C-alpha angles and dihedrals in degrees: 000000000000119000146121132262131198132186152095125311105236097174144003118215135176119251118176092341093309131104113246121188122224108216128195115206097181092265100065142305135287139176113245109211116198099190091119091054098042097083093045093045091047093047091055096036099250108148100190109178117180117233134188112268098030117130108218141177120209130184116203144090135301125243143156127246127219089275093052091252117153106254124188111208101212119217094168132022134194123188105216098170093114095045108101093195097048095119092051094045087049091053090047091051091051093050092047091046092050093047091052092047093048089050088053093051090049092052092047094046096047 
């Protein structure tokens, strides 16, 4: 399932030698794995390292690891820590997405 996740990094753990962020979006926590981003980041010299207290938005897909933990495989990452209106913007994105989804449902059901 593709989607986006936005929330606070509450911890950073090591998984298979890589740092993985644990993000809390207000409804629960999930691991954010950046393995898909690592090659791209390394190629252009971006050394993103998650740290506790960051507020991040990631696009990607959900999965489960071997311990049945929710893992979000990130395809795109944005650090919104310095954005003062990040929560308001998040709510606007949710409202817009819900509105578009409802419009699609109405078109498909007509």
